[in-house]
N, C-alpha and C positions, 0 to 999 in steps of 0.2 A: 605217346600222343604229344604232338608238338603243340605248344601254346603260342599263337601269335599275339605279340603286344603291339597294339596299334598306339601311335602318338596322339595324344588329344588334339583334336582340331580347334583352331582358333575360331571363336565366334565371328560370324559375318560382319557384325557391327565393327569390330576390332580391325578386321582385314580391310573394310571400307575406309576406315579412319586412316589406316597406315597408307592406302593407296592415294587418299586425297593428300596426305602430308608430303608424299614423294612427289605427286604431282605439282603442288604449289612450291615445293623447295626448288623444282627446276624451272617450273612455268613462270613465276613472278619474275625472276631475273631476266628470262628470255623475252617476256613482254616488255621489260623496262628497257632492254637493249634495242629492241625493234622500235619502240616509241622514241627512244632517245635519237636514234638515227634519223628518222623521219622528221621529228620535231626539229632538230639542228639544221636539216636541209631546208625547210620552209620558214625558219625564223626570220623575220624581217631583217634585212642587211641595210645598214645606212648607205646611201649613195650620194650622187650631186645632180643637179640639174643637167650638167653637161652629159653625164652618162645616160640620162633619160632621153636627151636629144639623140644621142648616138644609138640607143635601143629602138628609138622610134624611126630614125633614117633607115635602120637595118631591117625593120619589120619585126623586131623582137618583142614588141609590147603585146601581150595577150590580153589582159584586163588592167584596168586602172581605176583610181578612185581618188578624188580631192577629199581631204579629211582634216579634222582638228584634233589630231592625236589618236591615240590607241585606247580601245575599251578594256577595262580592267577586267581580268579573267577571274571567274569564280573560284577556281582552284588551280594547283600547279599544272594541270594538263590541258587548261583551256586553250582554245585556238586563237592566235593573234588576229584581231579584226580591227580595221580602222573605223573612227567615227565619221561617218559621211557629213561633208558640208560644201555646198557649192562653191564657195570661195574660201575653202580651207587653205591653212597655210602649209599643208603637207600634201605631196604627191606620192601615191602609193601604186605600185604596178607589178605585175608577174611577167615572167619571161618563160620562154618554152621549156627551159631545163627544169622548171617546177620551183624556182626560187621566187622570193618576194623582196622587192627593193623599195626603199622610200628615200625621199629627199625634201628638205624645207624648200618651199617655193617663196622667192621674194614678191612682196605685194606690189601691184601695178602702180605706176606713178600717179595716175589719175583715174577716177572713175568717168565712164562715157555716160551721156545723158540717156535716159531710157528710149528715146526716140531715135538715137543714133547707134549704128552698129559699133561693137566693141573691137577695135582693129589692134589692140595692144598684143605684144608678143605672147602673153599669157592666154589671150583668148584665141590666138591662132594656133597655138600649141593644143589647147583644150579641143578645139574643132579637129585637128588632125589626129588626136588620140580617139575621139568619139568615132571618126571615120574608119580607123583601122583596128581598134581594140573593143572588146566586150566589156560589158558592166562588170563591177566587182561580184564575187561569188558566182561567176559562170559555171554552168554544171560540167562543161567540157574541159576546163582548164586543169592541167596537171598539178598545178600548185594547190589549187583548192581540193582536189581529190586526195593528194598527199596529206594535206593538213587534216582532212576529214578523217582519213585512215589513222593519223596519229591520235586524233581525239578519241576514236573508238578503242584504240589500244589502251590509252590511258584510262578510259572509263572502265574497260574490262579489268585493268590491273587493280583499280580502286575497288570495284565491286568485289572482285575476289579476295583482295586483302581485308575489307571491312566484313564480308560474310564470314570468313574464318575467324576474325578477331571476335566477332559478336556471337556468332553461332557455334564456335569450336570450342575446345577445352580451354580453361583458363590459363592465360599466359604464365610463364614461370619467371621471367626476368622483369616484369612490371605488371601493374594492373591494366585492365581493359582501357580505362580512361587515359592512363599514361600513354600506351601506345596510339591511342586515338589522336591525341595532340601532336605527338611525334611524328605520326604519319602524315600530318598536314605540312611537313617541311617542303621547300620548294624542290622542283625537278624529281620528286619521288624518292629523295634521299631518305626520309622516314619510313617508307615502305620497304626500301632495301635494307635499313637498320633492323626493322621487325623481322624480316626474312631471315637475316643473318643470325640474330639473336635468339629467336624463337625456333627456327626450323633447322637452321645449320649447325649452331653452336649453343643448344639450349642448356641451362644448368640442369644437373641430375635431379635436383629437388627445387621446389619454389624458394626463391631467395627470400630470405626473412625480411629484409628491409627493402621490399619492392617499391619502385617508382610509384608514386601517386599521381592522381590527375594534376594537381598543382605543380609537382615536378615536371611533368610533361609539358605544361604551360610554359614553364621556364626554359626548358630545352627548346621548345618551339621559337621562342623569342630570341634567345642567345644563338642558337645555331642558325636561325633564319638570317640573323645580322651577319654572322660569319660567313655563310655561304654567298650572301650579297656582296660583301667585301672581297671575297675570293674570286668571284666572277667578274667584278670591277677590275681587279688587278690583273687577271688574265686577259681581259679585253685590252688593257693598256699594253701589256707585254706582246701579246699574239696578234693584236689588231682585231677589228670588227668582222673580217672575213672568217676567221677561225673561231671567234667567240661573238656571234652575232646577238642582237637583242635591241 
């Protein structure tokens, strides 16, 4: 009589955790690459009034907005939005390629009286823009659709990472608070660091001197400053077209 020896089956919970780990290991970097490509494309690029006039004459202005600067994003994946102002110092417009451009606007030499029509060059340009372009955040504009898609990708990336960090197994290379603060680093660098250290190259056992929450705050401050300096230098070296912002 031949006795058949069966290999013990892995519990369903263990298999499920393994599937989730593999999915996150590949899914988080893929989501980041997709987000980075779209976000780079629609990141506002500095331009000039002359370029605005050329785009306007060629019919390339899709939407526009006068603004007083940019709204501060709540987190690294926030969409860039101008702060509307009827007489703002900034012109922001989108073109059919899906890119966003902006240029500082020189203030008019003199203000017209309320009873008189404003015939300044700025008023004429605003009237031409209003006649050919739609308002900011137009639903059919490719730039806003791309920006919205990038925002959804960054949101999904953040939710998946945070869900795994809070609800998954305890991290090995740092505490949950350590990775929470590190995960807030600009452009998703912290999420990539967590993915690499905890999913791709995790230590075999929990590190004895794991990073604490305060150490994570320190990394957030120091690495955030370093990333900002690196981006500034890259913008000087490669130009604003390659490194917009």
